[in-house]
C-alpha positions, -999 to 999 in steps of 0.1 A, spaced: 123 121 881 140 142 909 177 152 907 183 130 938 168 100 920 190 107 890 221 109 912 211 75 927 208 60 892 242 74 883 257 49 908 252 22 882 288 30 872 300 11 902 283 -21 889 302 -46 869 310 -32 835 298 -46 802 323 -66 782 336 -45 754 353 -64 725 379 -37 718 384 -24 753 420 -16 763 433 -31 795 435 2 813 427 38 804 426 68 827 390 78 829 400 115 830 414 112 795 381 99 781 366 124 756 331 120 771 339 123 808 327 159 813 297 153 790 285 122 808 291 137 842 270 168 832 241 146 820 242 124 852 247 150 879 238 185 868 207 203 877 211 222 844 206 190 824 174 181 842 162 217 838 169 217 801 150 185 795 120 196 816 120 230 797 118 213 763 90 190 773 71 218 791 74 239 760 58 211 740 30 209 766 23 246 763 19 243 725 -1 211 725 -36 226 724 -27 250 696 -11 222 676 -42 200 679 -66 228 671 -48 240 639 -55 214 613 -30 230 589 -2 223 614 25 198 607 60 193 621 72 169 594 89 184 563 79 151 546 42 157 551 25 169 519 -9 168 504 -42 169 523 -35 159 560 -60 181 580 -84 151 586 -56 128 597 -54 119 634 -25 136 653 8 120 661 41 129 678 74 114 665 101 110 691 136 97 689 145 71 716 181 74 728 188 105 749 154 118 739 131 97 759 156 71 772 187 83 791 215 58 784 243 78 801 249 48 824 262 29 793 286 58 785 297 59 821 305 22 820 327 27 790 346 54 809 349 32 840 362 3 819 384 23 795 364 10 767 350 23 734 316 20 719 310 -14 702 279 -29 687 282 -59 710 283 -39 742 256 -15 730 233 -45 722 240 -60 756 230 -27 773 198 -26 754 190 -61 764 194 -51 801 165 -27 796 180 -3 822 176 30 803 158 56 825 133 82 814 145 116 803 129 141 827 95 153 815 92 128 787 67 104 802 46 132 814 43 151 781 38 120 760 12 106 784 -7 139 784 -7 140 746 -18 103 744 -47 111 767 -59 137 741 -58 111 713 -23 117 700 -4 86 688 33 84 698 57 69 673 92 59 683 115 65 654 150 53 664 182 43 648 183 13 669 181 -19 648 147 -35 643 161 -66 662 164 -44 693 128 -31 691 112 -56 715 138 -49 743 133 -12 737 95 -15 738 98 -34 771 121 -8 786 97 20 776 66 2 788 82 -5 822 88 33 825 51 41 817 55 55 782 24 54 761 19 34 729 44 8 741 21 -22 743 32 -36 710 56 -27 681 31 -10 659 45 25 667 82 14 666 99 25 634 135 13 638 163 8 612 152 -21 591 173 -32 560 144 -53 547 122 -22 545 150 1 533 148 21 565 182 35 572 177 73 574 148 87 594 132 108 567 115 78 550 102 67 583 88 101 591 72 101 557 56 67 565 40 81 597 28 111 577 8 89 554 -16 81 582 -12 108 608 -8 146 611 26 150 628 23 178 653 57 175 671 91 161 665 113 156 695 149 145 694 185 151 704 201 152 670 195 175 640 187 145 618 157 137 641 141 168 624 156 172 589 182 153 570 209 158 544 237 135 534 268 144 554 262 181 557 291 204 566 290 226 597 278 256 576 251 234 560 240 222 594 237 258 606 216 266 575 194 236 582 186 251 616 180 286 603 157 273 575 131 263 601 140 288 628 104 294 637 97 257 643 122 253 672 103 255 704 69 252 687 69 222 664 105 209 670 119 203 705 155 193 711 170 176 742 206 184 749 231 156 743 268 165 746 279 129 748 277 119 711 259 127 679 261 141 643 273 174 658 306 156 666 307 134 635 305 165 613 338 177 627 357 148 611 337 143 580 314 116 594 343 92 590 339 66 618 372 49 606 393 79 617 415 72 647 407 87 681 437 109 677 425 122 644 391 129 658 405 148 687 427 168 663 396 177 643 378 189 675 407 211 685 410 226 650 372 234 651 377 256 682 373 294 677 394 316 700 378 348 688 355 361 662 
């Protein structure tokens, strides 16, 4: 998708905003924590270049990953897997689907994230493709690679998500067989068990996501532990693991205030300020 097209899509902020249960009557958009981040995602050439770079890097590695039967990108994959068919595991939000318009609507309305407004957005099926995603996954699918969508969206949102992806031309979106969403009935909260489930039947050649936990997980890791998790698999970044930039939200931010979603916006902002380094 060209930058001009992305800029046109960004105009969705001028559309009527989603109802947000806890939205204040009026909030200055400039004071919103995510204003700069959302603007960067929606308007910068640098965001488009970063996403294209990640998916192009995966494309350059694809043939090697397919040829090397000892290759796996899933830390959960053990035992004999050389004969298994290949698969790619991708996250959905901000990895293959750009939902920045939802974030922009919250800024425009002075609202905060809520499950109700998020579900309404998903039902609209208006997420757009992250640059390079359709092309890389379609090229891989043409070579016999199965694409699994492992998302922290709820299983009740799978059909709307599938429809959104199918309309954009993503592969393996004809049915829900490759959609591994959060599902209480199956004990699927974290992503690691779902990656392990894929690894039972497929050799996982790539992981693609926007969050550290799309690759490897630990219960509420500290900033130092998160840094160590990155370094533990330093050689996998850019070869087996590919990350899409997401400055709008994620575990990177949650780690700053102890993954405590009950903290007030003021306390969260205080934690962000305290995390800043003025000099080494």
